[in-house]
C-alpha positions in Angstrom: 82.4 100.0 87.5 82.5 97.7 89.8 81.2 97.9 93.7 84.7 98.5 96.0 86.1 95.6 98.4 85.0 96.9 102.3 86.1 96.1 105.3 86.4 97.3 109.1 89.0 96.1 111.5 87.4 95.4 114.4 89.3 95.3 118.6 86.2 94.9 120.8 83.9 98.2 121.4 81.4 95.9 120.6 78.7 98.9 121.1 80.3 101.2 118.6 81.0 98.0 116.4 77.9 97.2 116.1 76.5 100.7 115.6 78.8 101.6 113.1 78.0 97.7 111.1 73.8 99.0 111.2 74.2 102.8 109.8 76.6 101.0 106.9 74.7 97.6 105.9 70.7 98.3 106.9 69.8 100.1 103.7 71.7 97.9 100.9 73.9 95.3 101.0 75.1 94.8 97.5 79.3 95.7 98.7 81.3 93.0 100.2 81.7 93.7 103.8 84.4 92.1 105.8 84.8 92.7 109.2 88.9 91.5 110.4 88.7 90.6 114.2 91.5 91.4 115.7 92.0 89.3 118.9 88.8 90.3 120.5 86.5 89.5 123.5 84.2 86.4 123.4 80.9 88.9 123.6 82.9 90.5 120.9 83.5 87.4 118.8 79.7 86.1 118.7 78.2 89.3 118.2 80.1 89.3 115.2 79.7 85.8 113.9 75.8 85.6 115.3 74.7 88.7 113.2 77.2 88.4 110.2 74.3 87.3 107.9 71.5 89.6 109.2 74.2 92.6 107.4 75.6 90.3 105.3 79.3 90.8 106.5 82.2 87.9 106.5 84.1 87.6 109.4 87.7 86.9 109.5 89.8 86.5 112.6 93.2 87.4 112.6 94.3 84.3 115.2 94.2 82.4 112.0 97.4 84.6 110.6 99.3 85.8 113.1 99.6 85.0 116.8 101.2 88.8 117.2 99.5 90.5 119.5 97.3 93.2 118.9 96.8 95.8 116.9 97.2 94.1 113.7 96.6 96.7 110.9 99.3 95.4 109.1 98.2 91.8 108.4 94.6 93.3 108.0 96.2 95.4 105.0 98.1 92.6 103.6 95.4 90.4 103.7 92.6 93.0 101.8 95.0 94.7 99.9 94.9 90.2 98.1 91.4 90.3 98.0 91.1 93.4 96.7 93.8 92.4 93.7 92.3 89.7 93.1 88.5 91.0 92.7 89.9 93.9 90.4 88.4 96.3 92.9 89.0 99.2 94.7 89.8 99.0 98.6 87.2 100.7 101.1 88.3 100.9 104.7 85.7 102.2 107.4 87.1 101.9 111.0 85.6 101.3 113.9 84.6 104.5 115.5 83.4 106.0 112.3 79.7 106.2 111.0 79.4 106.2 107.7 76.3 105.6 104.7 76.4 102.6 102.2 76.1 105.8 99.2 78.9 107.2 101.1 81.4 104.2 100.3 79.6 104.0 96.9 80.2 107.8 96.1 84.3 107.6 97.7 84.6 104.5 95.1 82.9 106.6 92.0 85.8 109.1 92.5 88.7 106.8 93.0 87.8 105.3 89.7 87.2 108.7 87.9 90.0 110.3 89.3 93.1 108.3 87.3 95.4 109.4 89.5 93.5 108.9 92.7 95.8 106.7 95.0 93.2 107.3 97.7 90.7 108.9 98.0 89.1 110.4 102.4 85.7 111.3 102.8 86.4 114.2 105.6 85.5 113.6 109.5 83.2 115.3 111.7 81.5 115.6 114.4 78.1 114.9 115.7 77.5 119.1 115.5 78.4 118.8 112.0 82.1 120.3 112.8 85.4 119.1 110.9 87.5 117.1 113.1 90.4 114.9 113.9 92.6 113.8 111.5 91.1 116.6 108.9 91.1 119.3 111.2 93.4 121.0 108.2 90.1 120.6 105.8 88.6 123.5 107.6 90.4 126.2 105.7 88.5 128.1 103.3 90.4 127.9 100.4 89.8 124.7 100.6 87.5 123.3 98.1 84.7 120.4 97.7 87.2 117.6 96.6 91.2 118.8 96.4 94.3 116.6 96.9 96.2 117.1 99.9 100.0 117.2 100.8 99.0 115.9 104.5 98.1 111.9 105.0 95.1 110.5 104.0 93.6 109.1 107.1 92.3 105.5 107.2 89.0 106.5 109.4 86.0 106.4 105.8 88.5 106.1 102.8 88.4 104.2 99.2 92.2 102.8 98.0 92.5 102.8 94.6 92.9 99.8 92.7 96.1 101.1 90.8 97.9 101.9 93.5 97.3 98.3 95.6 98.7 96.9 92.4 102.0 99.2 92.0 102.7 99.0 96.1 103.0 95.6 98.2 101.7 95.9 100.9 104.2 93.1 102.7 106.9 95.5 102.1 105.0 97.9 105.5 107.5 97.8 108.4 107.1 95.8 110.9 107.7 98.1 114.0 104.5 100.0 113.2 101.2 99.6 114.3 99.0 102.2 112.0 99.8 103.1 108.5 98.2 105.9 107.4 100.7 108.0 107.0 102.9 105.7 105.2 100.6 104.9 102.4 99.3 108.2 102.0 103.1 109.2 101.6 103.8 106.3 99.4 101.3 107.4 97.2 103.2 110.3 97.1 105.6 108.8 96.1 104.5 106.1 93.7 103.3 109.6 91.4 99.5 109.5 92.4 97.8 112.1 94.8 95.6 111.8 97.4 92.4 113.1 97.6 90.2 114.1 100.6 86.6 114.9 100.1 84.3 117.7 101.8 80.8 116.9 100.5 80.8 113.2 101.9 81.3 113.9 105.7 80.9 111.5 108.1 81.0 110.8 111.8 84.0 109.9 113.7 84.3 109.9 117.1 87.9 109.7 118.5 89.1 107.2 120.0 86.1 105.4 120.4 87.5 102.0 119.5 91.0 102.8 121.4 89.2 104.1 125.2 93.1 103.8 126.2 93.4 106.6 124.2 91.7 109.0 126.6 94.0 109.5 128.5 95.9 111.5 127.1 93.1 114.0 128.0 92.8 113.7 131.3 96.1 112.4 132.3 98.8 112.8 129.7 101.7 112.1 132.0 100.3 108.1 132.1 99.1 108.5 128.6 102.7 108.8 127.3 104.6 106.0 129.5 102.0 103.7 128.7 102.4 105.0 125.3 106.8 104.4 125.6 106.5 101.6 127.8 104.0 99.3 125.1 104.7 100.9 122.5 101.3 101.7 121.4 100.0 103.5 118.3 103.3 103.1 116.5 102.8 105.1 113.3 
């Protein structure tokens, strides 16, 4: 079984980004790893470039592929899909506010290979106390088995997109008026006849909004949060 292509989209949040890269790469570096830098600050970009050899990843600057301001998840997905298909590999995504281990990625990749109908296979997310948190609170139900096919969307927090699904849906067809595509691709996967799986036995720590600190306004000042979301058209899903 071939190792997946692993990607992390990054937009600043340097402290969290450093910790996440370290958690993924300290033990082993046998998975091809790509950091998609989305117009980060000079400080963040400098750190990413200077530490690429130590942690064994390649930085892909999105400024070479688009002039659109952040977020550029659509461009990231298009480029990553092409890489995965060319390499005949599944695509693993670990976002920059999620702490995952190398072993977790390999296990998710194994499940994507063994579950013949798998479109997406994602780790359930937990807080630092080990309690399931956003966006997988629906997985707390007692009747949910360790691995289950979900009718709800599978987040890209720590998820493998199967090669068979990637080969059936061209990401160039993703809507251009959206910022985030977890919901869209989860639905598309099911429409294509695949099942999307959530894995409770491979939890990853998720610190919501660490990669997008402005979203904490939702809890501190919800009126200002929604004004910014509407005026600046942020987080369109």
